[in-house]
C-alpha positions as CSV (number, residue, x, y, z in Angstrom):
1,M,-166.1,-7.3,-150.9
2,K,-164.2,-4.0,-150.9
3,A,-162.4,-2.9,-154.1
4,Q,-158.9,-3.3,-152.4
5,E,-159.8,-6.8,-151.3
6,L,-161.1,-7.6,-154.7
7,N,-157.9,-6.4,-156.4
8,K,-155.9,-8.5,-154.0
9,E,-158.0,-11.6,-154.7
10,R,-157.8,-10.9,-158.5
11,Q,-154.0,-10.8,-158.3
12,K,-154.0,-14.1,-156.4
13,I,-156.0,-15.7,-159.2
14,I,-153.7,-14.2,-161.9
15,N,-150.7,-15.6,-160.1
16,R,-152.3,-19.0,-160.0
17,F,-152.9,-18.9,-163.7
18,R,-149.3,-17.8,-164.3
19,R,-148.1,-20.8,-162.3
20,I,-150.4,-23.1,-164.3
21,E,-149.0,-21.5,-167.5
22,G,-145.5,-22.5,-166.3
23,Q,-146.7,-26.0,-165.6
24,I,-148.1,-26.3,-169.1
25,R,-144.8,-25.2,-170.6
26,G,-143.1,-27.9,-168.5
27,L,-145.5,-30.4,-169.9
28,E,-144.7,-29.3,-173.4
29,K,-141.0,-29.9,-172.7
30,L,-141.7,-33.3,-171.2
31,V,-143.5,-34.3,-174.4
32,E,-140.8,-32.8,-176.7
33,N,-138.1,-34.6,-174.7
34,E,-140.1,-37.9,-174.9
35,A,-140.4,-38.2,-171.1
36,P,-142.0,-41.4,-169.8
37,C,-145.8,-41.5,-169.9
38,V,-145.9,-41.7,-166.1
39,A,-144.1,-38.4,-165.7
40,I,-146.3,-36.7,-168.3
41,L,-149.5,-38.0,-166.7
42,T,-148.4,-37.0,-163.3
43,Q,-147.8,-33.5,-164.5
44,V,-151.2,-33.5,-166.3
45,S,-152.8,-34.5,-163.0
46,A,-151.0,-31.6,-161.2
47,V,-152.2,-29.1,-163.8
48,T,-155.7,-30.4,-163.7
49,G,-155.7,-30.0,-159.9
50,A,-154.3,-26.5,-160.1
51,V,-157.0,-25.5,-162.7
52,K,-159.7,-26.9,-160.4
53,K,-158.4,-25.0,-157.4
54,A,-158.3,-21.8,-159.5
55,G,-161.9,-22.4,-160.6
56,T,-163.0,-22.9,-157.0
57,E,-161.4,-19.6,-156.0
58,V,-163.1,-17.8,-158.9
59,I,-166.4,-19.2,-157.8
60,R,-165.8,-18.1,-154.2
61,I,-164.9,-14.6,-155.2
62,Y,-167.7,-14.3,-157.7
63,L,-170.3,-15.5,-155.1
64,D,-169.1,-12.9,-152.6
65,R,-169.1,-10.1,-155.2
66,C,-172.4,-11.3,-156.9
67,L,-174.3,-11.5,-153.7
68,A,-173.1,-8.1,-152.6
69,E,-173.9,-6.5,-156.0
70,T,-177.3,-8.0,-156.4
71,S,-178.7,-7.1,-152.9
72,A,-179.7,-3.7,-154.3
73,K,-181.1,-5.0,-157.6
74,T,-184.6,-5.9,-158.5
75,E,-185.8,-9.5,-158.2
76,A,-185.7,-10.0,-162.0
77,E,-182.1,-8.7,-162.1
78,R,-181.1,-11.0,-159.3
79,D,-182.8,-14.0,-161.0
80,Q,-180.9,-13.2,-164.2
81,K,-177.5,-13.0,-162.4
82,M,-178.3,-16.2,-160.6
83,G,-179.2,-17.9,-163.8
84,E,-175.9,-16.8,-165.4
85,F,-174.0,-18.0,-162.4
86,Q,-175.8,-21.4,-162.4
87,K,-174.9,-21.9,-166.1
88,A,-171.3,-21.1,-165.5
89,L,-171.2,-23.3,-162.4
90,S,-172.8,-26.2,-164.3
91,R,-170.1,-25.9,-167.1
92,Y,-167.4,-25.9,-164.4
93,I,-168.8,-28.9,-162.7
94,D,-169.1,-30.8,-166.0
95,M,-165.4,-30.0,-166.6
96,A,-164.5,-31.7,-163.3
């Protein structure tokens, strides 16, 4: 993945997290204003979905970048990177 493409993808992820941040602030207000539980849970579900989608995008970008970067590395270095990625992916899946 080229540097310009990577920067564009990074900005998309940042924008996603900023929208999620806004959703979280909205959730805080719902709770503060004693909104009905159904409304709060609906928003929690929306935030959860948004976080999962952001995580999926991070995985996609990381895979592209990681595979490109490791192609010139030694087998031991590739194995180490793959192990790190597998641990992170496992934590992400457990979160889901």
